[in-house]
C-alpha positions in Angstrom: 0.0 0.0 0.0 2.3 2.7 -1.3 -0.1 5.5 -1.1 -3.1 6.5 1.0 -4.4 9.4 -1.0 -7.7 7.8 -1.6 -11.1 9.6 -1.6 -12.4 8.0 1.6 -16.1 8.5 2.0 -16.5 7.8 5.7 -14.6 7.6 9.0 -11.2 9.0 7.9 -10.6 11.2 4.8 -7.2 11.4 3.3 -6.7 14.3 1.0 -3.9 15.4 -1.4 -0.8 16.8 0.2 -2.1 20.4 0.2 -3.5 20.9 3.7 -2.8 23.6 6.2 -4.5 23.1 9.6 -3.3 26.4 11.0 -1.4 27.2 14.1 -1.8 25.0 17.2 -4.1 26.2 19.9 -5.9 24.7 22.9 -8.4 22.1 21.6 -7.0 22.4 18.1 -4.3 20.2 16.5 -1.2 21.8 15.1 0.5 21.1 11.8 0.8 17.5 10.9 4.0 15.8 11.9 5.3 12.5 13.4 3.2 11.2 16.4 4.6 11.8 19.9 6.4 9.0 21.6 3.4 8.4 23.9 1.0 8.2 20.9 3.3 5.9 19.0 3.8 3.7 22.0 0.1 3.4 22.6 -0.6 2.6 19.0 2.2 0.1 18.8 0.9 -1.6 22.0 -2.4 -2.2 20.2 -0.5 -3.3 17.1 1.5 -5.8 19.1 -1.6 -7.1 20.7 -3.3 -7.6 17.4 -0.2 -9.4 16.0 0.0 -11.8 18.9 -3.8 -12.6 18.9 -4.1 -13.0 15.1 -1.1 -15.3 15.1 -3.1 -17.5 17.5 -6.3 -17.1 15.5 -5.2 -16.7 11.8 -8.7 -16.6 10.5 -12.3 -16.3 11.5 -12.9 -20.0 11.1 -10.6 -20.8 14.0 -12.0 -17.9 16.1 -15.6 -18.9 15.5 -14.8 -22.4 16.6 -12.6 -21.2 19.5 -14.0 -23.9 21.8 -12.8 -26.6 19.5 -9.3 -25.3 18.9 -7.9 -24.1 22.2 -6.9 -27.2 24.0 -3.3 -26.3 23.7 -3.9 -22.9 25.2 -6.5 -23.6 27.8 -6.0 -27.1 29.0 -2.3 -27.6 29.3 -1.3 -24.7 31.6 -1.9 -25.1 35.3 -2.7 -22.6 38.0 -0.7 -22.4 41.2 -3.2 -24.7 42.9 -2.6 -27.4 40.2 -6.1 -27.0 38.8 -6.1 -27.1 35.0 -7.6 -24.2 33.0 -11.0 -25.0 31.6 -12.1 -24.3 28.0 -14.1 -21.0 28.5 -16.8 -22.0 26.0 -17.5 -25.3 27.6 -17.5 -23.6 31.0 -19.8 -20.8 29.8 -22.3 -22.9 27.9 -23.3 -24.7 31.2 -25.2 -21.5 32.0 -26.3 -20.7 28.5 -28.1 -23.9 27.7 -31.2 -22.9 25.7 -29.9 -19.4 25.1 -31.5 -18.8 21.7 -34.7 -20.6 22.6 -35.1 -18.2 25.6 -34.4 -15.2 23.4 -37.1 -16.3 20.9 -39.5 -16.5 23.9 -38.8 -12.9 24.5 -39.9 -12.0 21.0 -43.7 -12.4 21.6 -44.9 -11.5 18.1 -48.2 -12.5 16.5 -47.4 -11.3 13.0 -45.8 -14.2 11.1 -43.5 -12.2 8.9 -42.3 -9.9 11.7 -41.7 -12.9 13.9 -39.6 -14.6 11.2 -37.5 -11.5 10.6 -36.9 -10.9 14.3 -35.9 -14.5 15.0 -33.8 -14.8 11.8 -30.4 -14.5 13.5 -31.3 -16.4 16.7 -30.9 -19.7 15.0 -28.2 -21.1 17.3 -25.4 -20.6 14.7 -23.8 -17.5 16.2 -20.7 -17.6 18.3 -22.5 -16.2 21.4 -19.2 -14.6 22.3 -20.8 -11.8 24.3 -23.0 -14.1 26.4 -20.1 -16.3 27.2 -18.0 -13.4 28.4 -21.0 -12.1 30.5 -21.7 -15.4 32.3 -18.0 -16.1 33.0 -17.7 -12.6 34.5 -20.8 -13.2 36.6 -19.4 -16.4 37.9 -16.1 -14.8 38.7 -17.8 -12.0 40.7 -20.1 -14.4 42.5 -17.1 -16.6 43.6 -15.2 -13.5 44.7 -18.1 -12.1 46.8 -19.9 -15.2 48.2 -17.9 -18.2 47.0 -20.9 -19.2 44.9 -20.3 -20.9 41.5 -23.9 -20.4 40.4 -25.0 -17.7 38.0 -28.0 -15.8 39.2 -31.1 -15.7 37.0 -30.8 -11.9 36.6 -27.2 -12.3 35.5 -28.1 -14.8 32.9 -30.8 -12.4 31.7 -28.0 -9.8 31.1 -26.3 -12.4 28.8 -29.5 -12.7 26.8 -30.1 -9.0 26.7 -26.5 -8.4 25.5 -27.0 -10.8 22.6 -30.3 -9.2 21.7 -28.8 -5.7 21.7 -25.9 -6.9 19.6 -28.2 -8.6 17.1 -30.4 -5.5 16.8 -27.3 -3.5 16.0 -26.3 -6.0 13.3 -29.7 -5.7 11.6 -29.4 -1.9 11.6 -25.8 -1.9 10.5 -26.6 -4.1 7.5 -29.2 -1.5 6.4 -26.7 1.4 6.7 -23.9 -0.5 4.9 -26.3 -2.2 2.4 -24.8 -5.5 3.3 -25.9 -8.6 1.5 -24.7 -11.5 3.7 -24.2 -12.1 7.4 -23.2 -15.3 9.2 -23.1 -17.2 5.8 -26.7 -16.3 4.7 -28.6 -13.4 3.2 -29.2 -10.4 5.5 -32.6 -9.3 6.7 -32.6 -6.2 4.6 -31.8 -8.2 1.4 -34.7 -10.6 2.0 -37.4 -8.3 3.4 -36.2 -4.9 2.4 -34.6 -2.0 4.3 -37.7 -0.5 5.8 -38.9 -3.8 7.4 -35.3 -4.6 8.5 -35.2 -1.3 10.5 -38.5 -2.2 12.2 -37.3 -5.7 13.0 -34.1 -4.3 14.6 -36.3 -1.9 16.6 -38.5 -4.7 17.8 -35.5 -6.8 19.0 -34.3 -3.7 20.9 -37.6 -3.1 22.5 -37.8 -6.8 23.6 -34.3 -6.4 25.2 -35.5 -3.3 27.0 -38.5 -5.1 28.4 -36.3 -7.9 29.6 -34.0 -5.4 31.2 -36.8 -3.6 33.0 -38.0 -6.9 34.5 -34.6 -7.3 36.3 -35.8 -4.3 38.4 -32.4 -2.9 39.3 -32.2 0.8 38.4 -28.4 0.8 38.4 -28.2 -2.0 35.9 -30.9 -0.4 33.7 -28.8 2.8 33.7 -25.6 0.9 32.8 -27.1 -1.0 29.9 -29.1 1.9 28.4 -25.7 3.7 28.1 -24.8 0.9 25.5 -27.7 2.0 23.2 -26.5 5.6 23.3 -22.9 4.5 22.6 -24.1 2.5 19.6 -25.7 5.5 18.1 -22.8 7.8 18.8 -20.4 5.2 17.4 -22.2 5.1 14.2 -22.1 8.8 13.9 -18.3 8.7 14.6 -18.0 6.2 11.8 -19.8 8.6 9.5 -17.2 11.3 10.4 -13.5 11.8 9.8 -10.4 13.4 11.1 -8.2 15.5 8.9 -5.2 15.4 11.1 -3.4 12.0 10.8 -2.4 12.1 14.5 -6.1 12.1 15.5 -7.3 9.4 13.2 -6.3 6.4 15.3 -7.8 7.9 18.4 -11.0 8.5 16.4 -10.9 4.9 15.2 -10.5 3.6 18.8 -13.2 5.7 20.1 -15.6 4.5 17.4 -14.5 0.9 18.1 -15.2 1.3 21.8 -18.7 2.8 21.3 -19.8 0.3 18.5 -18.3 -2.9 19.9 -16.6 -2.7 23.3 -19.2 -0.6 25.2 -21.7 -3.5 25.1 -19.2 -6.0 26.5 -17.8 -3.6 29.1 -21.2 -2.5 30.4 -22.6 -6.0 30.4 -19.7 -7.2 32.5 -20.2 -4.2 34.8 -23.9 -5.0 35.1 -23.4 -8.6 36.2 -20.8 -7.5 38.6 -23.3 -5.0 40.2 -25.8 -7.9 40.6 -23.2 -10.2 42.1 -20.9 -8.0 44.2 -21.4 -4.7 46.1 -17.8 -3.6 45.7 -17.4 -0.6 43.3 -13.8 -1.6 42.7 -14.9 -5.0 41.3 -17.4 -3.1 39.1 -14.6 -1.0 37.6 -12.4 -4.1 37.1 -15.2 -5.9 35.3 -15.9 -2.8 33.1 -12.2 -2.4 32.2 -11.9 -6.1 31.4 -14.9 -6.0 29.1 -13.7 -2.8 27.5 -10.3 -4.2 26.6 -11.6 -7.6 25.4 -14.1 -5.7 23.2 -11.5 -3.5 21.6 -9.1 -6.4 21.0 -12.0 -8.4 19.5 -12.8 -5.6 17.0 -9.1 -5.1 16.2 -8.8 -8.7 15.3 -12.0 -8.6 13.3 -10.6 -5.7 11.3 -7.4 -7.6 10.6 -9.3 -10.7 9.5 -11.3 -8.5 7.1 -8.1 -8.3 5.1 -6.6 -11.7 5.7 -9.5 -14.1 5.6 -11.9 -15.1 2.8 -15.6 -14.6 2.7 -16.4 -18.3 3.4 -14.4 -18.2 6.6 -15.8 -14.8 7.7 -19.4 -15.6 6.9 -19.7 -12.2 5.3 -18.0 -10.3 2.4 -14.4 -9.4 3.2 -12.8 -6.0 2.6 -16.3 -4.5 3.2 -15.0 -1.6 5.2 -12.5 -0.8 2.6 -15.1 -0.7 -0.1 -17.2 1.6 2.1 -14.3 4.0 2.5 -13.8 3.1 6.2 -10.2 3.3 7.5 -9.8 0.6 10.1 -6.7 -0.3 12.1 -4.7 -2.1 9.3 -5.2 0.8 6.9 -4.2 3.3 9.6 -1.0 1.4 10.5 -0.1 1.0 6.8 -0.5 4.7 6.2 1.7 5.5 9.2 4.4 3.3 7.6 4.1 4.2 4.0 2.5 7.6 3.7 
């Protein structure tokens, strides 16, 4: 990638060399130049994280079947007590048995077509990555606080709600991006049209909100409603751009947090609130979910370049075609601009 002077439509816009941002002032970037040592260090730390994780998971096929391919990672190391690490997917699924069936029960819809649209992605073929993270965090907090290995019913409900919010956002994103395939099959908008797809996404979101209200904890309700706001703000960030190259990566990470990591971070925080009264634990759970979510999206953006459509279950290089500059493009531009 020798040049990055492409007419990007969204997220980040590279223009020809003639640009004069003006003198630096508080709240305003100065003339473009090499990033500071702190900025470079922060960006390279993310880069090294992505390199190490993508070397472990070279394509989406291995990631989507993580629970079948991690025996060398999860089962051979031992803790100080001599207890072997357990495959996280096997451990988490104990609490998620019947996950998609329970989600479909939340979608109480009498109209046949709307019911079919709303249940379309809840067919049990998803990775359920977010619910797994949520129930494992719930169990960790419960063990820490009361030495209980059981996941509370309200905590399990958070896992269902997280998957519903995530799926609703996918339905809406596919409309915005005019996507034609998702999880190896046609998208809702391609089968039923954009207008009906938007309504189906809204319906899933409303069902998630009703399930959240039934938990009856105002703190948890406040935490998870923040996710919906972040999803909207993240989409607006993706529609915007930064002229100064030193701000582009920060813009990308902020968008990544709001669109992907906020849901995981706040879901982890919500189950920690339900399982432990310690605010320190709540913050630890939030930070864990935040960093896992950002790392997950960074890997996904790398796989968009390195995997094929069959492995990804959706078209590859989609962000590039839409004019979206993700992590790999930003790193390439830093090196070759």
